[in-house]
C-alpha positions in Angstrom: 0.0 0.0 0.0 1.3 3.5 -0.8 2.1 5.8 2.1 0.2 8.6 0.5 -3.4 8.5 -0.6 -4.2 11.1 -3.3 -7.1 13.4 -2.7 -9.1 15.6 -5.1 -9.7 19.3 -4.5 -12.3 20.6 -6.9 -12.0 24.4 -6.7 -13.8 25.6 -9.8 -16.6 24.6 -12.2 -14.3 23.6 -15.1 -12.3 21.3 -13.0 -15.5 19.6 -11.9 -16.6 19.2 -15.5 -13.3 17.7 -16.4 -13.1 15.2 -13.6 -16.8 14.1 -14.0 -16.3 13.7 -17.8 -13.1 11.8 -17.3 -14.9 9.3 -15.0 -17.6 8.8 -17.6 -14.9 8.4 -20.3 -13.2 5.7 -18.2 -16.6 4.1 -17.6 -16.6 4.8 -13.9 -20.1 4.6 -12.5 -21.3 7.9 -10.9 -24.8 9.2 -10.6 -26.2 12.6 -11.4 -24.8 15.4 -13.5 -23.0 18.5 -12.3 -24.9 21.8 -12.2 -23.2 25.2 -11.9 -24.9 25.8 -8.6 -23.8 22.5 -7.0 -21.5 22.4 -4.0 -17.9 21.6 -5.1 -16.9 19.9 -1.9 -19.8 17.5 -2.2 -18.8 16.6 -5.7 -15.2 16.1 -4.6 -16.4 13.5 -2.1 -18.7 11.9 -4.7 -16.0 11.6 -7.3 -13.5 10.1 -4.7 -16.2 7.6 -3.7 -16.9 6.6 -7.3 -13.2 6.1 -8.0 -12.8 4.1 -4.7 -15.7 1.7 -5.7 -14.3 1.4 -9.3 -10.9 0.4 -7.9 -12.4 -2.0 -5.3 -11.2 0.3 -2.5 -7.6 -0.7 -3.3 -5.4 2.3 -2.3 -2.7 1.5 -4.8 -5.2 1.4 -7.7 -7.0 4.5 -6.4 -3.8 6.4 -6.2 -2.8 5.3 -9.7 -6.2 6.3 -11.2 -6.2 9.7 -9.5 -2.6 10.4 -10.4 -3.3 9.6 -14.1 -6.5 11.8 -14.1 -4.6 14.7 -12.6 -1.8 14.3 -15.1 -4.3 14.4 -17.9 -5.9 17.5 -16.5 -2.6 19.4 -16.1 -1.8 18.5 -19.7 -5.0 20.0 -20.9 -5.5 23.2 -18.8 -3.7 25.1 -21.6 -6.8 24.5 -23.8 -8.1 28.0 -22.8 -5.1 29.5 -24.6 -5.8 27.4 -27.7 -9.4 28.7 -28.0 -8.6 32.3 -27.4 -9.1 33.1 -31.1 -12.7 31.9 -30.6 -13.3 34.3 -27.7 -11.8 37.2 -29.6 -14.2 37.1 -32.6 -18.0 36.9 -32.5 -18.5 35.3 -35.9 -15.9 32.6 -35.0 -17.6 32.2 -31.7 -21.0 31.6 -33.3 -19.5 29.1 -35.8 -17.6 27.2 -33.1 -20.7 27.0 -30.9 -22.6 25.5 -33.8 -19.8 23.2 -34.9 -19.3 21.5 -31.5 -23.0 20.7 -31.3 -22.6 18.1 -34.0 -19.1 16.7 -33.1 -18.3 13.4 -31.4 -21.5 11.3 -31.8 -22.3 8.2 -29.8 -25.1 5.7 -30.4 -27.6 4.6 -27.8 -30.0 1.7 -28.1 -33.7 2.7 -28.1 -36.9 1.0 -28.8 -36.8 0.0 -32.5 -33.2 0.9 -33.2 -30.3 3.1 -32.4 -30.2 6.9 -31.5 -27.3 9.1 -32.3 -26.4 11.6 -29.5 -23.7 14.3 -29.9 -21.4 14.9 -26.9 -22.7 18.5 -26.7 -26.2 17.2 -25.8 -24.7 14.7 -23.3 -23.1 17.6 -21.5 -26.5 19.3 -21.1 -25.3 22.4 -22.8 -27.7 25.0 -24.2 -28.9 24.7 -27.8 -30.1 28.4 -27.7 -28.1 31.5 -26.8 -28.6 35.2 -26.4 -25.1 36.5 -26.9 -21.4 35.8 -27.5 -20.6 35.6 -23.8 -23.1 32.8 -23.3 -21.8 30.9 -26.3 -18.2 31.2 -25.2 -19.2 29.8 -21.7 -20.7 26.8 -23.4 -17.6 26.4 -25.7 -15.3 26.5 -22.6 -17.5 23.9 -20.8 -17.3 21.6 -23.8 -13.5 21.8 -24.2 -12.9 21.5 -20.4 -14.9 18.2 -20.4 -12.9 15.1 -19.6 -15.1 13.2 -22.1 -12.7 14.3 -24.9 -9.1 13.3 -25.3 -6.6 16.0 -26.0 -6.1 14.7 -29.5 -9.8 15.0 -30.2 -9.9 18.5 -28.7 -6.9 19.6 -30.8 -8.6 18.1 -34.0 -11.8 20.1 -33.4 -9.9 23.3 -32.7 -7.8 22.9 -35.8 -11.0 22.3 -37.9 -12.6 25.5 -36.5 -9.5 27.6 -37.2 -9.0 26.1 -40.7 -12.6 26.7 -41.7 -12.5 30.3 -40.5 -9.3 31.0 -42.4 -10.8 29.4 -45.6 -14.1 31.3 -45.5 -12.5 34.7 -44.7 -9.5 34.5 -47.0 -10.7 32.4 -49.9 -14.5 32.3 -50.1 -15.3 35.8 -48.8 -19.1 35.2 -48.9 -22.1 37.5 -48.6 -20.2 40.7 -49.2 -23.6 42.6 -49.4 -24.7 41.6 -45.9 -24.6 44.7 -43.7 -24.6 43.8 -40.0 -26.5 47.1 -39.2 -29.2 46.6 -41.8 -32.1 45.0 -39.9 -34.2 44.0 -42.9 -31.2 42.4 -44.7 -29.9 40.5 -41.7 -33.3 39.0 -40.7 -34.1 38.1 -44.3 -30.7 36.4 -44.7 -31.1 34.5 -41.4 -34.6 33.3 -42.4 -33.3 32.2 -45.8 -30.4 30.1 -44.5 -32.6 28.6 -41.7 -35.1 27.5 -44.3 -32.6 26.1 -46.8 -30.1 24.5 -44.5 -30.9 22.1 -41.7 -27.7 20.8 -40.1 -28.1 17.6 -38.1 -28.4 17.9 -34.3 -28.7 21.7 -34.3 -32.1 23.2 -33.4 -31.6 27.0 -33.1 -34.3 29.6 -33.4 -34.0 32.8 -35.4 -32.8 35.6 -33.0 -34.9 38.7 -32.5 -32.1 41.3 -32.8 -30.2 42.3 -35.9 -26.7 41.6 -34.7 -27.5 38.1 -33.6 -29.2 37.4 -37.0 -26.1 38.6 -38.7 -23.9 36.3 -36.6 -26.1 33.2 -37.0 -26.3 33.6 -40.8 -22.5 33.7 -41.1 -22.1 31.0 -38.4 -24.3 28.6 -40.3 -22.6 29.3 -43.6 -19.2 28.6 -41.9 -20.7 25.3 -40.6 -21.9 24.5 -44.1 -18.3 24.9 -45.5 -16.9 22.8 -42.6 -19.4 19.9 -43.0 -20.9 19.8 -46.5 -19.5 19.1 -49.9 -18.1 22.1 -51.8 -20.8 21.8 -54.5 -23.5 22.3 -51.8 -22.2 25.5 -50.2 -21.3 26.9 -53.6 -24.9 26.3 -54.9 -26.2 27.9 -51.7 -24.1 31.0 -52.2 -25.4 31.3 -55.8 -29.0 30.9 -54.7 -28.9 33.4 -51.8 -27.1 36.0 -53.8 -29.6 35.7 -56.6 -32.5 35.7 -54.2 -31.3 38.9 -52.5 -30.8 40.6 -55.9 -34.3 39.7 -57.0 -35.7 41.0 -53.7 -34.0 44.3 -54.2 -35.2 44.5 -57.8 -38.8 43.9 -56.8 -38.6 46.5 -54.0 -37.2 49.1 -56.4 -40.0 48.4 -58.9 -42.6 49.0 -56.2 -41.3 52.5 -55.7 -41.7 53.3 -59.4 -44.8 54.2 -61.4 -45.1 54.2 -65.2 -44.9 57.4 -67.3 -46.2 57.2 -70.8 -45.2 60.2 -73.0 -43.9 61.2 -76.4 -40.8 63.1 -77.4 -40.0 64.6 -80.8 -37.1 62.9 -82.7 -34.5 65.7 -82.1 -35.2 65.8 -78.4 -35.0 62.1 -78.1 -31.7 62.1 -80.0 -30.3 64.7 -77.5 -31.5 62.5 -74.6 -29.6 59.5 -76.0 -26.4 61.6 -76.3 -26.8 62.7 -72.6 -27.4 59.1 -71.6 -24.3 57.8 -73.5 -22.2 60.6 -72.0 -23.2 59.8 -68.4 -23.5 56.0 -69.0 -27.1 55.8 -67.7 -30.5 54.7 -68.9 -33.1 57.1 -70.3 -35.2 56.4 -67.2 -32.3 57.4 -64.9 -31.5 60.5 -67.0 -35.1 61.7 -67.0 -35.3 61.3 -63.3 -32.1 63.2 -62.8 -33.2 66.1 -65.0 -36.6 66.5 -63.4 -35.1 66.3 -59.9 -32.4 68.9 -60.7 -35.0 71.3 -62.1 -37.3 70.8 -59.2 -34.5 71.5 -56.7 -33.6 74.7 -58.5 -37.2 75.9 -58.2 -37.3 75.1 -54.5 -34.0 76.9 -54.1 -32.0 73.9 -52.8 
């Protein structure tokens, strides 16, 4: 028997999440699921008890198990530095939050077959969010979980970073989308939610303009990360065309027909003016009338 028996001091929420997830990963039986409001000392005792039972109360095995768990934890506490780029950018944060919701799937037997469950759901993390801060908290909880090996975490983080770089530097989508334009952002958000239904993700359209903007781009980033190139390229073509048509219809509603006749000399002069300015007859007429009107009004 070892002279020293290891103990576990759980001093913060993320450490609790890690140790609890690690036990689940190692198939140690432990009841319940941690909540943010839970007493950390009670969980420390509960985790020690679960490890003790798993190791048949053999001090040597208990020590070895805890030492290995602590070593893994210390190796992975640097994860917060690895995901700082996610915290620093709201669009990246939205995409990362969506991406981890469909990573690491396990199967569970149910009546009549098998059910697929992503780790994100297993961790009881929220599928809805109000802001970047909430999403980042969920992302941190996910990566601090001991359910995932460091190799898996690194792979997910690399995928997030790689997709963000590709979309921003190579694809550069939706250049017309203005994050301050309420109508535009809500229309684009509705459009992508209608056309794209990623597996395991059930998110409602936000009420405010900025969140609609973030969700639209986040979902497109997810499409690039998880779908075939032909799929997201077709989507880009469709949404760009749909927005152009919407703008065209809106401009037509603001116009009314004007039926009139011009003598040939006047019409020829009008054509010369249009060619010189590079505009249509309709645009030139509108400009001339507006200019004369403004002179009369003394503007």
